[in-house]
N, C-alpha and C positions, 0 to 999 in steps of 0.2 A: 588538243589536249589529255595530256595527260595525268587519269586519277590515280592515288597510289592501290596494287594490290592491295593490299589487307582494307580500304574503303568501300576499292569490289564484291572482296566476300564478305564484308558485312550485309554489302544491301542485296548482294546472294541467297543468304540465310535469312534473311527478315521476312518476316513473313506479309503476307498482303492483307493482313487481318490488323493485323497492328499495327498499320497506316489509314489503312481504311477510317476510322471514327477521327480521324485529326480530317482528312476532305470535309467531311461531314462536317465537319467543326468552324473550318476554316472556308467555307460555299457559305452555311449558315447563318455564318455571323452575319456576311456580308448581305442577305439576304437573296438568296439566290435558294433551289431551291435540289433536295436528297432528288429524285429524278432526271435535275441538268444532272445531276452529278455522275450520272447513272448513264445519260447519250452521250456524256465525252470520254466514259469508259468504255465505252460503248462505240464509240468511229473509231477511237484507236485497237481495242483491240478484239473488237468484235462479236465478244462476249456481251449475250444479256441479263436481266437483272439475276435470271435460275441460277445460269453460271456464275454470277458477280458474288450472288449468295453463298455459291455450295462452293466455290474460292474458302470465302471464310468460313464456310462449319467443318473444311479440311484441311482447313490452318496451311492452306499454304506457299512456301517462299515464293519469294518474288521473282526465280531463277522459275521453282514449277508452271508459276502462274504467267508467266511473257513464251512458254513453252508451248501452253496448251491452248495458247492465240494467235491467231491470224494476223499480225500489225497493218493497219491502214496502209494502201499503198502509197499514199497523199501525210504519212508522219516523217517522210524528209524531209517537208516544207513548215517544219515545226524546229521554228531558228530562236534563239535570244537566251537569255543568264538565267538559268536557278544554281542554288545554293551556288551561287560562284564559281559558278562554270557555262561558258555557253556550247548548250545541248546540238550542237551545230562542227563540237570539236572535240566534242569525251568519245576514247578510242575502242575504252569497251563497248561493246555488245547490248553485253542487261542494264550496266550501268547506265547508254541513252537513251533504252529504254521506261528506266521506270522515273529519269531525267524529266521524260516525254514528259510520259506522264506527268507529275510534278507540277512539267509549266502549265499545258492543258486546265489542272487542279487551280492552278494560279494565275492563268489566264481571267475564270470564272467566277471565282472570289474579286477577281479584281473591276469585276462589271463587265465583260467584254462578250457586243453576242454572242449566241449560240454561228450563227455565218460564219462568224470571223474567227472564233475556237475551231471551226472543222471545214477546216481548209479546202 
């Protein structure tokens, strides 16, 4: 699926720190923990809690964030819809990675077990 370049540019310039509090709010509202959120982020990106906190304090954009990380080889197994787009059909590489992270956070908030989320 084709996203528009305006949307792709907006996502690239968005900081991880600006979205992170929304991730926390989303999962804790559904009685999941920040530790579980960090487990999901680490699985996808290879970044541990210290690296996540550094990313936040450095105000890295999603473009910079995903440049620094190593995507899990099983990330290709992340499928389904998020924000109106099928993850597996998104053509822009960065937008796809951000939507993969969004999808994992969404699955955590919806009560899926970590075993099922971490493909």
